C-alpha positions as CSV (number, residue, x, y, z in Angstrom):
1,M,154.1,60.3,-37.9
2,P,157.1,60.9,-36.0
3,I,159.0,63.5,-38.7
4,G,162.6,62.0,-39.9
5,Q,161.3,58.5,-38.8
6,W,159.6,55.2,-40.9
7,T,156.6,54.1,-39.6
8,H,154.8,50.7,-40.4
9,V,151.0,52.1,-40.6
10,A,148.8,49.3,-41.4
11,V,144.9,49.0,-42.0
12,T,142.8,45.4,-41.7
13,C,139.0,45.9,-43.2
14,D,136.6,43.4,-42.8
15,G,134.2,44.8,-44.1
16,Q,132.4,45.9,-40.7
17,G,135.3,48.4,-39.8
18,M,138.3,49.5,-40.3
19,R,141.3,48.7,-38.1
20,F,144.1,50.9,-38.2
21,F,147.9,49.8,-37.1
22,R,150.9,52.0,-36.0
23,D,154.7,49.4,-36.4
24,G,152.2,46.6,-35.4
25,T,150.3,47.9,-32.6
26,P,145.9,49.0,-33.0
27,I,146.1,52.3,-32.2
28,S,142.0,52.8,-33.8
29,Q,139.1,51.4,-35.1
30,L,136.0,52.7,-37.1
31,A,132.9,51.3,-38.3
32,V,132.9,51.5,-41.9
33,T,129.6,51.6,-44.7
34,P,129.4,51.4,-47.4
35,R,131.8,48.1,-47.9
36,I,135.0,49.0,-49.1
37,S,134.3,47.3,-52.2
38,D,130.7,48.5,-53.0
39,V,132.9,52.4,-53.9
40,N,133.3,52.8,-57.1
41,A,135.9,55.5,-56.4
42,P,140.2,55.0,-56.6
43,L,142.5,53.8,-53.9
44,M,144.4,56.8,-52.8
45,T,147.1,56.9,-50.0
46,G,148.6,59.9,-48.7
47,S,145.7,62.7,-49.9
48,L,141.7,63.5,-48.8
49,V,141.2,64.6,-52.6
50,D,138.5,66.4,-51.8
51,K,139.5,68.2,-48.4
52,G,142.8,69.4,-50.8
53,F,145.7,67.3,-48.5
54,S,148.2,65.9,-49.3
55,S,151.1,63.7,-47.7
56,A,155.0,65.3,-47.9
57,G,155.8,61.8,-46.2
58,A,157.7,58.6,-48.3
59,I,155.4,55.0,-48.5
60,D,158.1,52.6,-49.6
61,K,155.9,49.8,-49.4
62,A,152.8,49.4,-50.1
63,V,150.5,45.8,-50.4
64,I,146.8,44.6,-50.7
65,H,145.6,41.7,-49.4
66,R,142.2,39.3,-50.7
67,R,142.3,38.8,-47.0
68,V,142.0,40.0,-43.1
69,L,145.2,39.8,-41.5
70,S,145.5,39.0,-37.5
71,D,147.3,41.3,-35.3
72,A,150.1,38.6,-35.0
73,E,150.7,38.4,-38.7
74,V,150.2,42.9,-39.0
75,A,152.9,42.5,-35.8
76,A,155.1,40.1,-37.1
77,M,155.1,42.4,-40.8
78,A,155.9,45.9,-38.8
79,K,159.1,44.5,-37.3
80,P,162.3,45.3,-38.7
81,T,164.5,44.0,-40.7
82,S,167.8,43.9,-42.3
83,P,169.1,45.9,-45.6
């Protein structure tokens, strides 16, 4: 991620795979096993507890949806808004 610049990051998961987006553009995907709903662990952002990693960045807003967003919906959410 660029230093000193806000970046919109999104991840979608349909139970088969995860898709990663940066500023509304798909950048990567991977298969998911087990399903996220089958994992009994806390949801954490910006860190990897078992690896001892912690991000020095900031999170402005976090949203969890009940359904998988389309690429167009992710792109619309990534558009800058006026303060």
